[in-house]
Backbone as CSV, one residue per row, in Angstrom:
resi,resn,N_x,N_y,N_z,CA_x,CA_y,CA_z,C_x,C_y,C_z
1,MET,0.964,-1.881,0.330,0.359,0.016,-0.097,0.904,1.480,-0.140
2,CYS,1.890,1.194,0.821,2.532,2.158,0.784,3.630,2.437,-0.209
3,GLN,3.826,1.579,-0.914,4.405,2.285,-2.408,3.265,2.403,-3.409
4,LYS,2.594,2.431,-3.260,1.378,2.702,-4.247,1.007,4.076,-3.901
5,PHE,1.533,4.542,-2.905,0.997,6.564,-2.522,2.100,6.967,-2.765
6,SER,1.582,7.943,-3.797,2.847,8.509,-4.397,2.307,10.266,-4.252
7,CYS,3.144,11.243,-4.419,3.245,12.023,-4.039,2.077,13.037,-4.764
8,ASN,1.239,12.448,-5.574,0.227,13.049,-6.193,-0.526,13.092,-5.209
9,ASP,-0.821,11.677,-4.645,-1.778,11.439,-3.496,-1.522,11.839,-2.506
10,LEU,-0.021,12.095,-2.106,-0.311,13.183,-0.752,-0.643,14.834,-1.392
11,PHE,-0.419,15.489,-2.403,-1.036,16.586,-2.394,-2.324,16.170,-2.627
12,ILE,-3.438,15.886,-3.268,-4.653,15.821,-3.469,-5.304,15.587,-2.016
13,PHE,-4.855,14.595,-1.189,-4.806,14.739,0.457,-5.050,15.729,0.982
14,PHE,-3.992,16.418,0.939,-3.961,17.865,1.660,-4.353,18.928,1.147
15,ALA,-4.991,19.074,-0.095,-5.836,20.032,-0.885,-6.983,19.740,-0.438
16,ILE,-7.673,18.693,-0.111,-8.923,18.016,-0.089,-9.444,18.308,1.630
17,SER,-8.131,17.903,2.422,-8.333,17.929,3.863,-8.322,19.822,4.231
18,TYR,-7.886,20.351,3.460,-7.632,21.767,3.788,-9.026,22.297,3.414
19,SER,-9.696,22.121,2.373,-10.664,22.659,1.972,-12.024,22.373,2.486
20,ILE,-11.801,21.110,3.487,-12.974,20.227,4.121,-13.054,21.486,5.592
21,LEU,-11.609,21.426,6.282,-11.574,22.294,7.377,-11.885,23.809,7.220
22,ASN,-11.687,24.226,5.924,-12.056,25.546,5.424,-13.817,25.517,5.418
23,LEU,-14.293,24.611,5.129,-15.609,24.507,5.119,-16.630,24.347,6.415
24,PHE,-15.741,23.556,7.347,-16.293,23.702,8.503,-16.332,24.795,9.345
25,ILE,-14.751,25.328,9.197,-14.921,26.640,9.905,-16.260,27.645,9.485
26,GLU,-16.659,27.548,7.952,-17.442,28.674,7.267,-19.095,28.295,7.642
27,TRP,-18.945,26.909,8.292,-20.528,25.968,8.074,-21.480,27.327,8.483
28,ASP,-21.475,27.542,9.290,-22.582,28.452,10.346,-23.070,29.491,9.549
29,ASN,-21.972,30.052,8.415,-22.798,30.987,7.534,-23.287,30.979,6.497
30,PHE,-23.585,29.295,5.932,-24.305,28.607,5.140,-26.028,28.548,5.665
31,THR,-26.363,29.177,6.922,-27.718,28.622,7.436,-28.819,29.376,6.640
32,GLN,-28.091,30.727,5.838,-29.417,31.350,5.253,-29.488,30.811,3.881
33,CYS,-28.704,30.024,3.637,-28.868,29.723,2.396,-29.969,28.724,2.151
34,ALA,-30.412,29.071,0.494,-32.225,28.108,-0.061,-31.560,26.827,-0.322
35,ARG,-30.212,26.326,-0.624,-29.949,25.068,-0.630,-28.913,24.884,0.180
36,PRO,-28.707,23.279,0.882,-27.300,23.280,1.427,-26.426,22.973,0.597
37,ILE,-25.681,24.034,-0.202,-24.405,23.999,-1.081,-23.107,23.388,-0.107
38,HIS,-23.161,23.749,1.185,-21.826,23.197,1.999,-21.940,21.820,2.191
39,CYS,-22.996,21.241,1.935,-23.146,19.897,2.613,-22.946,19.183,1.073
40,TRP,-23.513,19.828,0.146,-22.878,18.833,-1.356,-21.395,19.047,-1.476
41,LEU,-21.130,20.331,-0.998,-19.485,20.433,-1.582,-18.723,19.210,-0.624
42,LEU,-19.489,19.451,0.697,-18.496,18.621,1.616,-18.568,16.915,0.984
43,ILE,-20.001,16.443,0.172,-20.014,15.220,-0.139,-19.005,14.751,-1.658
44,ALA,-19.026,15.938,-2.182,-18.354,15.680,-3.437,-16.666,15.500,-2.786
45,LEU,-16.401,16.115,-1.863,-14.767,15.851,-1.825,-14.570,14.917,-1.020
46,LEU,-15.797,14.353,-0.089,-15.432,13.389,0.260,-15.104,11.969,-0.790
47,GLY,-16.395,12.552,-1.974,-16.037,11.200,-2.833,-14.609,11.174,-3.356
48,ILE,-14.373,12.398,-3.762,-12.769,12.835,-4.537,-11.965,11.574,-3.721
49,LEU,-11.980,11.643,-2.460,-11.450,11.145,-1.164,-10.920,9.430,-1.659
50,LEU,-12.457,9.157,-1.827,-12.988,7.741,-1.823,-12.470,6.942,-3.329
51,TYR,-12.776,7.877,-4.142,-12.530,7.703,-5.353,-10.833,7.088,-5.548
52,ARG,-10.111,8.152,-4.867,-8.785,8.109,-5.013,-8.203,7.055,-4.249
53,VAL,-9.018,6.432,-2.952,-8.287,5.596,-2.074,-8.634,3.884,-2.869
54,LEU,-9.771,4.259,-3.688,-10.076,2.713,-4.561,-9.175,2.732,-5.433
55,VAL,-8.858,3.734,-6.279,-7.785,3.812,-6.946,-6.151,3.029,-6.666
56,ILE,-6.200,3.838,-4.914,-5.018,2.971,-4.450,-4.830,1.441,-4.238
57,ILE,-5.729,1.341,-3.904,-6.305,-0.060,-3.438,-5.890,-1.225,-4.628
58,PHE,-6.967,-0.496,-5.514,-6.514,-1.685,-6.908,-5.639,-1.347,-7.835
59,LYS,-4.881,-0.250,-7.497,-3.617,0.043,-8.715,-2.504,-1.303,-7.937
60,THR,-2.516,-2.057,-9.284,-1.334,-3.251,-9.890,-0.109,-2.697,-9.889
61,ASP,0.968,-3.598,-9.858,2.524,-3.148,-9.967,2.769,-2.385,-11.558
62,GLU,1.852,-3.371,-12.194,1.656,-2.817,-13.575,1.327,-1.776,-14.142
63,ASP,0.460,-1.237,-13.732,-0.302,0.050,-13.520,0.984,1.092,-13.216
64,ASP,1.078,0.857,-11.895,2.461,1.616,-11.484,3.498,2.164,-12.566
65,ASP,3.670,1.088,-13.295,5.014,1.195,-14.388,4.276,1.916,-15.502
66,ASP,3.193,2.036,-15.876,2.641,2.774,-16.815,1.728,3.613,-16.989
67,ASP,1.076,4.096,-15.635,-0.171,5.066,-15.632,-0.405,5.201,-14.270
68,GLU,-0.472,6.638,-14.109,-0.662,6.919,-12.790,-1.970,6.997,-12.390
69,MET,-3.074,7.084,-13.573,-4.409,6.695,-13.128,-4.625,5.292,-13.943
70,GLY,-4.299,4.329,-13.302,-4.345,2.924,-13.723,-5.807,2.591,-13.827
71,ILE,-6.728,2.600,-12.932,-8.139,2.331,-12.876,-8.558,2.239,-14.243
72,PHE,-7.917,3.211,-15.377,-8.397,3.532,-16.810,-7.272,2.656,-17.590
73,LYS,-6.547,1.665,-17.588,-5.775,0.770,-18.216,-6.749,-0.399,-18.021
74,ILE,-7.946,-0.837,-17.741,-8.643,-1.998,-17.238,-9.013,-2.575,-18.743
75,ASN,-8.959,-3.342,-18.730,-9.280,-4.162,-20.064,-10.924,-4.593,-19.813
76,LEU,-12.189,-4.104,-20.745,-13.116,-3.764,-20.117,-13.584,-5.413,-20.803
77,PHE,-13.204,-6.028,-21.666,-13.645,-7.194,-21.800,-12.893,-8.447,-21.198
78,LYS,-12.193,-8.625,-19.979,-11.982,-9.766,-19.631,-12.646,-9.309,-17.954
79,SER,-13.227,-10.788,-17.641,-14.092,-10.642,-16.338,-13.212,-10.521,-15.332
80,GLY,-12.143,-10.548,-15.076,-11.419,-10.022,-13.883,-11.226,-8.741,-13.434
81,TYR,-11.517,-7.914,-14.604,-11.933,-6.772,-14.329,-13.487,-5.875,-13.928
82,LYS,-14.429,-6.785,-14.408,-15.895,-6.451,-14.677,-16.233,-5.583,-13.026
83,ALA,-15.721,-6.062,-12.095,-16.105,-5.274,-10.659,-15.583,-3.617,-10.801
84,HIS,-14.296,-4.029,-11.130,-13.689,-2.494,-11.365,-14.300,-1.448,-12.265
85,THR,-14.805,-1.809,-13.276,-15.710,-1.277,-14.193,-16.806,-0.812,-13.933
86,ILE,-17.558,-1.524,-12.952,-18.857,-1.409,-12.438,-18.815,-0.546,-11.527
87,ILE,-17.609,-0.362,-10.695,-17.514,0.354,-9.297,-17.170,2.250,-10.286
88,TYR,-16.086,2.236,-11.124,-15.879,3.429,-11.240,-16.841,3.766,-12.829
89,VAL,-16.731,3.138,-13.627,-17.340,3.767,-14.603,-18.945,3.414,-14.745
90,GLY,-19.591,2.244,-14.033,-20.541,2.205,-14.085,-21.493,3.086,-12.832
91,ILE,-20.774,3.156,-11.616,-21.429,3.907,-10.527,-20.820,5.161,-10.367
92,LEU,-19.733,5.298,-10.042,-18.828,6.708,-9.401,-18.869,7.743,-10.052
93,TYR,-18.261,6.977,-11.790,-18.627,8.378,-12.958,-19.911,9.054,-13.032
94,PRO,-20.946,7.807,-13.162,-22.269,8.883,-13.230,-22.534,9.560,-11.921
95,LEU,-22.365,8.775,-10.960,-22.805,9.542,-9.985,-21.755,11.253,-9.489
96,PHE,-20.893,10.876,-9.760,-19.882,12.291,-9.860,-20.518,13.363,-10.607
97,THR,-21.032,12.792,-11.940,-21.540,13.634,-13.212,-22.832,14.578,-12.497
98,ILE,-23.721,13.439,-12.173,-25.027,13.900,-11.154,-24.975,14.831,-10.238
99,TRP,-23.911,14.452,-9.472,-23.701,15.240,-8.175,-23.154,16.866,-8.744
100,THR,-22.175,17.035,-9.728,-21.903,18.133,-9.845,-22.978,19.064,-10.782
101,LEU,-23.808,18.370,-11.635,-24.669,19.305,-11.869,-26.042,19.506,-11.222
102,LEU,-26.086,18.846,-9.951,-26.891,19.518,-9.133,-26.459,20.195,-7.963
103,GLY,-25.065,20.378,-8.078,-24.530,21.517,-7.507,-24.780,22.615,-7.944
104,THR,-23.874,22.650,-9.183,-24.791,23.588,-9.946,-25.601,24.674,-10.229
105,VAL,-27.006,23.813,-9.673,-28.604,24.376,-9.612,-28.501,24.905,-8.242
106,TRP,-27.819,24.359,-7.542,-28.213,24.944,-6.125,-27.258,26.127,-6.214
107,TYR,-25.957,25.859,-6.463,-25.041,27.105,-6.483,-25.636,28.320,-7.231
108,LEU,-26.704,28.026,-8.483,-27.162,29.367,-8.834,-28.539,29.344,-8.189
109,GLU,-29.012,28.829,-7.926,-30.166,29.447,-6.636,-29.413,29.820,-5.359
110,ASP,-28.712,29.718,-4.820,-28.291,30.034,-3.943,-27.774,31.671,-3.770
111,THR,-27.253,32.041,-4.855,-26.656,33.312,-5.777,-27.909,34.113,-6.176
112,THR,-28.929,33.505,-6.411,-29.761,34.657,-6.760,-30.967,34.762,-5.740
113,VAL,-31.333,34.281,-4.848,-32.298,34.146,-3.986,-31.523,34.947,-2.767
114,GLU,-32.472,36.000,-2.292,-32.319,36.317,-1.097,-32.432,35.800,0.100
115,PRO,-31.808,36.175,1.434,-30.597,36.899,1.362,-29.603,35.840,0.697
116,LYS,-28.739,36.783,0.003,-27.404,35.952,-0.381,-26.561,35.362,0.532
117,CYS,-26.355,34.318,0.438,-25.343,33.519,1.397,-23.882,33.378,0.765
118,LEU,-24.177,33.498,-0.893,-22.950,33.485,-1.227,-22.879,35.242,-2.213
119,SER,-22.726,36.237,-1.696,-22.756,37.611,-2.585,-21.180,37.322,-3.081
120,SER,-21.107,38.359,-3.719,-19.593,38.630,-4.248,-18.706,38.787,-3.560
121,GLU,-19.214,39.938,-2.329,-18.184,40.245,-1.202,-17.590,39.092,-0.320
122,ASN,-18.330,37.690,-0.924,-18.124,36.651,0.244,-16.883,35.617,-0.339
123,SER,-16.073,35.808,0.393,-14.941,34.876,-0.583,-15.314,33.529,-0.596
124,MET,-16.273,33.124,-0.234,-17.121,31.710,-0.147,-17.579,31.482,-1.579
125,ASP,-17.760,32.894,-2.253,-18.667,32.662,-3.485,-17.329,32.213,-4.441
126,TRP,-16.294,32.501,-4.482,-15.585,32.264,-5.144,-14.629,31.196,-5.130
127,TYR,-14.773,30.483,-3.706,-14.704,29.088,-3.070,-15.304,27.834,-3.923
128,PHE,-16.779,28.208,-3.846,-17.212,27.838,-4.486,-17.681,27.283,-5.752
129,LEU,-17.501,28.565,-6.379,-17.397,28.383,-7.964,-16.012,28.103,-8.420
130,THR,-15.158,27.948,-7.686,-13.775,27.293,-8.561,-13.797,26.003,-8.298
131,TRP,-14.705,25.020,-6.995,-14.540,23.878,-7.068,-15.646,23.493,-8.346
132,ILE,-16.554,23.881,-8.137,-17.688,23.525,-9.281,-16.825,23.309,-10.679
133,ILE,-15.788,24.635,-10.959,-15.545,24.642,-12.344,-14.315,23.416,-12.290
134,SER,-13.698,23.219,-10.998,-12.861,22.022,-11.341,-13.533,20.834,-11.392
135,PHE,-14.701,20.859,-10.883,-15.591,19.261,-10.740,-15.831,19.222,-12.282
136,TYR,-15.926,20.338,-13.422,-16.669,19.788,-14.542,-15.486,19.407,-15.575
137,ALA,-14.039,20.301,-14.879,-12.713,19.911,-15.975,-12.774,18.478,-15.658
138,MET,-12.799,18.201,-14.216,-12.549,16.505,-14.020,-13.086,15.600,-14.711
139,THR,-14.917,16.140,-14.524,-15.615,15.358,-15.662,-15.443,15.298,-16.740
140,ILE,-14.810,16.549,-17.761,-14.534,16.092,-18.862,-13.216,15.227,-18.972
141,ILE,-12.358,15.326,-18.225,-11.327,14.787,-18.452,-11.604,13.276,-18.390
142,PHE,-12.274,12.931,-17.436,-12.579,11.257,-17.049,-13.699,11.036,-18.259
143,THR,-14.228,11.545,-18.795,-15.633,10.924,-20.185,-14.349,11.323,-20.925
144,THR,-12.992,11.845,-21.521,-12.150,11.779,-22.639,-11.473,10.182,-22.150
145,ILE,-11.084,10.067,-21.161,-10.123,9.107,-20.895,-10.711,7.909,-20.916
146,ILE,-12.456,7.866,-20.347,-13.440,6.378,-20.534,-13.306,6.069,-21.579
147,LEU,-13.506,6.980,-22.879,-14.016,7.110,-24.173,-12.654,6.501,-25.005
148,TYR,-11.692,7.320,-24.699,-10.375,6.720,-24.864,-10.078,5.000,-24.901
149,SER,-10.106,4.735,-23.367,-10.086,3.379,-23.178,-10.750,2.357,-23.807
150,ALA,-12.027,2.751,-23.884,-13.047,1.882,-24.371,-12.981,1.880,-25.970
151,ILE,-12.231,2.901,-26.500,-11.643,2.343,-28.214,-10.672,1.608,-27.957
152,ILE,-9.520,1.898,-27.168,-8.676,0.718,-27.186,-9.216,-0.295,-26.936
153,ASN,-9.596,-0.635,-25.878,-9.940,-2.046,-25.353,-10.492,-2.570,-26.795
154,TYR,-11.445,-2.022,-27.019,-12.429,-2.382,-28.247,-11.655,-2.969,-29.446
155,ARG,-10.409,-2.293,-29.685,-9.859,-2.620,-30.827,-8.855,-3.620,-30.461
156,ASN,-8.228,-3.510,-28.865,-7.451,-5.261,-28.522,-8.382,-6.023,-28.222
157,TYR,-9.775,-6.009,-28.316,-10.299,-7.064,-28.029,-11.090,-7.572,-29.628
158,MET,-10.583,-6.784,-30.559,-10.471,-7.143,-32.045,-9.937,-7.868,-32.636
159,PHE,-8.594,-7.274,-32.069,-7.303,-7.757,-32.404,-7.022,-9.340,-31.924
160,GLU,-7.550,-9.775,-30.824,-7.582,-11.061,-30.002,-8.430,-11.633,-31.278
161,GLN,-9.906,-11.385,-31.017,-10.705,-12.161,-32.046,-9.950,-12.348,-33.296
162,GLN,-9.427,-11.816,-33.855,-8.623,-11.974,-35.424,-7.804,-12.850,-35.415
163,PHE,-6.380,-12.556,-34.120,-5.388,-13.317,-33.993,-5.932,-14.867,-33.564
164,THR,-7.007,-14.945,-32.959,-7.408,-16.289,-32.410,-7.721,-17.077,-34.171
165,SER,-8.413,-16.410,-34.788,-8.943,-16.747,-35.770,-7.569,-17.134,-37.045
166,LEU,-6.225,-16.441,-36.791,-5.387,-16.733,-37.603,-4.768,-18.350,-36.912
167,LEU,-4.524,-18.109,-35.410,-4.218,-19.573,-34.870,-5.105,-20.639,-35.309
168,ASN,-6.233,-20.329,-35.614,-7.153,-21.720,-35.989,-6.562,-21.924,-37.159
169,GLN,-5.825,-20.970,-38.415,-5.481,-21.818,-39.216,-3.861,-22.255,-39.540
170,TYR,-3.188,-22.794,-38.044,-1.906,-23.250,-38.241,-2.675,-24.553,-37.532
171,GLU,-3.854,-25.275,-37.587,-4.227,-26.651,-37.102,-3.264,-27.610,-37.509
172,GLY,-2.404,-28.256,-36.425,-1.566,-29.216,-37.108,-0.242,-28.977,-37.412
173,LEU,0.136,-27.343,-37.338,1.316,-26.886,-37.380,1.641,-26.337,-36.054
174,GLU,2.977,-25.897,-36.134,3.656,-25.148,-34.847,3.440,-23.567,-35.487
175,ALA,2.767,-23.370,-34.818,2.909,-21.606,-35.089,3.923,-20.804,-34.748
176,PRO,3.741,-19.982,-35.700,5.227,-18.845,-35.882,5.659,-18.128,-34.589
177,ASP,6.328,-17.534,-34.760,6.907,-16.598,-33.430,5.899,-15.339,-33.891
178,MET,4.895,-15.104,-33.082,3.855,-13.917,-33.154,4.127,-12.247,-32.773
179,ARG,4.842,-11.965,-33.941,5.374,-10.436,-33.466,5.150,-9.516,-34.536
180,PHE,3.962,-8.771,-34.443,3.512,-8.058,-35.406,4.211,-6.781,-35.485
181,GLY,4.791,-6.261,-36.760,5.312,-4.742,-36.527,4.394,-3.988,-37.428
182,ILE,5.314,-2.685,-36.917,4.041,-1.718,-37.492,4.072,-1.726,-39.169
183,ASN,4.748,-2.190,-40.187,4.765,-2.347,-41.627,3.997,-3.210,-41.835
184,GLY,3.754,-4.234,-40.695,3.066,-5.471,-41.076,1.738,-5.578,-41.315
185,LEU,1.178,-6.433,-41.797,-0.203,-6.738,-42.227,-0.887,-7.324,-40.326
186,SER,-2.022,-6.549,-40.603,-2.740,-7.170,-39.075,-3.437,-8.448,-39.270
187,PRO,-3.853,-8.964,-38.283,-4.408,-11.110,-38.629,-5.674,-10.986,-39.277
188,GLU,-6.135,-9.714,-39.099,-7.225,-9.410,-40.068,-7.016,-10.018,-41.728
189,GLN,-5.920,-8.868,-41.767,-5.724,-8.791,-43.369,-4.715,-10.178,-43.847
190,ILE,-4.327,-10.773,-42.965,-3.651,-12.357,-43.370,-4.728,-12.828,-43.435
191,ILE,-5.327,-13.214,-42.647,-6.504,-14.178,-42.566,-7.250,-14.261,-44.108
192,LYS,-7.207,-12.991,-44.708,-8.341,-12.903,-45.959,-7.815,-13.235,-47.106
193,LEU,-6.147,-13.540,-46.891,-5.283,-14.413,-48.057,-5.692,-15.843,-48.372
194,PRO,-6.090,-16.246,-49.195,-6.490,-17.603,-49.507,-5.524,-18.740,-49.592
195,ILE,-5.706,-19.400,-48.917,-5.117,-20.717,-48.698,-5.769,-21.865,-49.576
196,GLU,-4.549,-22.466,-49.859,-4.531,-23.785,-51.516,-4.133,-24.778,-50.889
197,THR,-4.390,-25.651,-51.240,-3.785,-27.263,-50.844,-3.063,-27.268,-52.445
198,VAL,-1.551,-27.405,-52.073,-0.958,-27.681,-53.239,-0.127,-29.035,-53.282
199,ASN,0.971,-29.393,-54.418,1.562,-30.409,-54.427,2.813,-30.212,-54.828
200,GLU,3.607,-31.215,-55.318,4.786,-30.832,-55.391,4.761,-30.333,-57.348
201,ASN,4.234,-30.371,-57.800,4.358,-29.626,-59.271,4.556,-28.259,-58.853
202,ASP,3.851,-27.623,-57.682,3.785,-25.829,-57.698,5.034,-25.751,-57.246
203,GLY,5.805,-26.230,-57.619,7.405,-25.980,-57.489,7.892,-25.689,-55.346
204,VAL,8.627,-24.477,-55.302,9.097,-24.396,-53.998,8.493,-23.370,-53.703
205,CYS,8.786,-22.955,-52.312,8.544,-21.932,-51.021,9.558,-20.989,-51.214
206,SER,9.179,-19.858,-51.874,10.477,-18.974,-52.128,11.181,-18.620,-50.775
207,ILE,10.887,-18.674,-49.638,11.355,-17.913,-48.320,12.195,-19.251,-47.415
208,CYS,11.612,-20.558,-47.767,12.503,-21.687,-46.846,13.086,-22.183,-47.920
209,LEU,12.677,-22.438,-49.636,13.469,-22.984,-50.373,13.139,-24.505,-50.086
210,ASP,12.304,-24.644,-49.654,11.754,-26.538,-49.522,10.584,-26.473,-50.852
211,GLY,10.874,-27.480,-51.339,9.854,-28.064,-52.541,8.289,-28.227,-51.543
212,PHE,7.262,-27.868,-52.285,6.093,-28.279,-51.735,5.520,-30.078,-52.006
213,ILE,4.803,-30.286,-51.186,4.666,-31.790,-51.149,3.126,-31.980,-51.111
214,GLU,3.025,-33.389,-51.585,1.168,-33.766,-51.620,0.601,-33.227,-50.382
215,GLN,-0.433,-32.637,-50.547,-1.253,-32.142,-49.486,-0.871,-31.075,-48.923
216,ASP,0.468,-30.221,-49.153,0.589,-29.088,-48.545,-0.422,-28.143,-48.714
217,LYS,-0.161,-27.264,-47.669,-0.988,-26.234,-47.625,-0.285,-24.524,-47.578
218,ALA,-0.620,-23.734,-48.669,0.112,-22.688,-48.923,-0.961,-21.538,-49.053
219,ARG,-0.069,-20.475,-48.756,-1.052,-19.105,-48.743,-0.803,-18.526,-50.110
220,VAL,-1.648,-17.992,-50.462,-1.858,-17.522,-51.922,-1.555,-16.129,-52.211
221,MET,-1.049,-14.982,-52.375,-0.853,-13.709,-52.399,-1.268,-13.338,-53.600
222,PRO,-1.582,-12.022,-53.728,-2.427,-11.303,-54.690,-1.504,-11.092,-55.796
223,CYS,-0.356,-11.433,-56.017,0.073,-11.501,-56.955,0.256,-12.873,-57.252
224,SER,-0.355,-13.807,-57.057,-0.438,-15.550,-57.253,0.922,-16.109,-56.724
225,HIS,1.969,-15.416,-56.073,2.792,-16.392,-55.807,2.187,-16.960,-54.366
226,LYS,2.897,-18.272,-54.240,2.433,-19.296,-53.411,3.569,-19.906,-52.448
227,TYR,3.281,-19.678,-50.553,4.330,-19.900,-50.001,4.044,-20.727,-48.741
228,HIS,4.364,-21.577,-48.057,3.816,-22.083,-46.729,3.354,-21.061,-46.132
229,ILE,2.231,-21.591,-45.415,1.746,-20.686,-44.627,2.769,-19.956,-43.510
230,LEU,3.150,-21.124,-42.579,4.168,-20.446,-41.825,5.442,-19.650,-42.343
231,CYS,5.549,-19.766,-43.461,6.704,-19.055,-44.052,6.479,-17.447,-43.960
232,ILE,4.916,-17.752,-44.988,4.642,-16.372,-45.130,3.970,-15.572,-44.430
233,ASP,3.540,-16.143,-43.368,2.596,-14.984,-42.136,3.902,-14.672,-41.296
234,LYS,4.644,-15.381,-40.912,6.012,-15.027,-40.339,6.352,-13.278,-40.811
235,TRP,6.573,-13.564,-42.147,7.221,-12.451,-42.717,6.091,-11.337,-42.819
236,LEU,4.838,-11.458,-43.317,3.688,-10.307,-43.138,3.340,-10.173,-42.175
237,MET,3.463,-10.622,-40.831,3.582,-9.742,-39.718,4.727,-8.227,-39.510
238,GLN,5.440,-8.958,-40.480,6.422,-7.332,-40.390,6.665,-6.848,-41.755
239,HIS,6.020,-7.184,-42.801,6.231,-6.781,-43.987,4.789,-6.513,-44.290
240,SER,4.621,-5.818,-45.741,2.727,-5.924,-46.078,3.086,-6.145,-47.438
241,SER,4.499,-6.783,-48.075,4.516,-7.050,-49.553,4.825,-8.355,-50.071
242,CYS,4.987,-9.053,-51.372,5.282,-10.275,-51.431,6.884,-9.999,-51.521
243,PRO,7.267,-11.441,-50.404,9.022,-11.131,-50.305,9.649,-11.421,-52.108
244,LEU,8.941,-11.792,-52.967,9.387,-12.118,-54.037,9.404,-11.035,-55.043
245,CYS,8.310,-10.362,-55.104,8.170,-9.624,-56.092,7.710,-8.292,-55.671
246,LYS,7.752,-8.112,-54.563,7.627,-7.075,-53.551,5.950,-5.946,-54.085
247,VAL,5.167,-6.598,-54.420,3.721,-6.014,-54.894,3.076,-6.058,-53.483
248,GLU,2.346,-4.930,-53.080,1.981,-4.804,-51.800,0.775,-5.911,-51.677
249,CYS,0.310,-6.056,-50.631,-0.649,-7.382,-50.153,-1.811,-6.469,-49.871
250,THR,-2.343,-5.616,-51.000,-3.433,-4.859,-50.597,-4.579,-5.804,-51.288
251,LEU,-5.794,-5.901,-50.220,-7.332,-6.647,-50.663,-8.541,-5.973,-50.809
252,ASN,-8.732,-5.680,-52.272,-9.954,-5.090,-52.163,-11.415,-5.611,-51.458
């Protein structure tokens, strides 16, 4: 737990603790307010503390290496993270957003109803306004991160599905070292290249230079060149062209 506690956490806890203390000092000044905006702010600040505590509790060593806000690195499609997803995205985030909107309405009422408990001369007016703006900023940031995380996780999920389909084509064969380069084809693109049953009359595989034998499986490139599945797939994971004639493997 101590290793997961960072300087950022210390700053957050200090800032919120100071704000809560300041709120209690001014507590009696809010008795004339139309809405209990001081209670709203207290609950909001405690909610932020709760959120940060949960992040620290659930943060893993992998999260420490890659992302300070490790909660947003969760894989939404893996069952082990479903509880985390429900807590953060399904419960805390919507509640925080609704609570921010409610506080905005109460703040506007308290600044327009007489007597004004949050007048322009009152420093607490700017105090509440600053926190409300901060809450909206956090809501926008969280929304952006959640959407980005969902897109990335969806892409990873689709890649895993395509990768599994590609592995299924290696039935009875020893799968190659799966390392996809930035210039190579995706599993989906490789799968779309047709596979044919060949024999010794089809010549040799230009990658391993071994001749085809009866009932061999070969992947056929758009340029009509044929290669052993394992040979060409390993090549296509790093390159997007035919190794013999350099024709790009683009499929319509």
